[in-house]
C-alpha positions in Angstrom: 0.0 -140.1 61.0 -0.5 -136.9 58.4 -1.0 -138.3 54.9 2.0 -136.9 53.6 0.8 -136.7 50.0 -2.2 -134.7 50.2 -0.6 -132.3 52.4 1.5 -132.1 49.4 -1.0 -131.3 46.9 -2.9 -128.7 49.3 0.4 -127.2 48.8 1.0 -128.1 44.7 -2.7 -126.1 44.4 -1.0 -123.0 44.9 1.6 -123.1 43.2 1.4 -122.2 39.5 4.9 -122.8 37.1 6.9 -119.9 35.0 4.8 -121.4 32.1 1.3 -121.1 33.7 2.1 -117.7 34.7 3.5 -116.9 31.7 -0.1 -118.2 30.4 -1.8 -115.9 32.4 0.1 -112.7 31.9 0.4 -112.9 28.5 4.2 -113.0 28.3 6.9 -115.0 27.1 9.7 -117.0 28.9 11.6 -113.4 28.6 9.3 -111.2 29.1 9.0 -112.4 32.8 12.2 -113.4 33.1 13.0 -109.8 32.9 9.6 -109.0 35.1 11.3 -110.9 37.7 15.5 -109.0 36.8 13.5 -106.1 37.1 12.1 -106.5 40.4 8.1 -106.2 38.9 7.4 -109.6 39.3 7.3 -111.8 42.1 9.9 -113.9 42.8 9.3 -118.0 42.5 10.3 -120.5 44.9 12.9 -122.7 43.9 12.5 -126.8 43.9 15.3 -128.2 42.2 15.9 -127.1 39.4 11.7 -125.8 38.5 10.8 -122.2 39.3 7.5 -122.3 40.9 4.6 -118.9 41.7 2.7 -118.6 44.4 -0.6 -118.4 42.6 -1.7 -115.3 45.3 0.9 -113.3 44.7 0.8 -114.3 40.5 -3.0 -113.0 41.5 -2.4 -109.8 43.2 0.1 -108.8 40.4 -1.6 -109.6 37.6 -4.3 -107.1 39.1 -1.5 -104.5 39.9 -0.1 -104.4 36.2 -4.1 -104.2 35.2 -4.9 -102.0 36.9 -2.0 -99.6 36.0 -2.7 -100.4 32.5 -6.3 -98.4 33.1 -5.1 -96.0 34.7 -6.5 -96.5 37.6 -2.7 -96.0 39.8 -1.7 -92.6 37.7 -5.4 -91.2 39.6 -5.0 -89.3 43.2 -7.3 -90.9 45.2 -9.6 -87.3 46.7 -12.4 -87.0 49.3 -12.5 -83.8 48.4 -13.2 -83.6 44.6 -16.6 -85.9 45.9 -17.4 -82.8 47.4 -17.1 -80.1 44.5 
């Protein structure tokens, strides 16, 4: 019989609470709620009353936010610029 506790621990290692997401993103819980309502943040998974976020989705979202703040998403990438 598989070890259920080990399987749950493995799953939990890939999830973050809303408080953890807020701390990493530099947002208040209200800011996170606003981002969720506007579709700008990954949707959480509900476990009972708790919201849990998939760590990989949060990592990607934070990278995207960082890139857009740095202006990397605003600049078109073109290979013809390299030859000029």
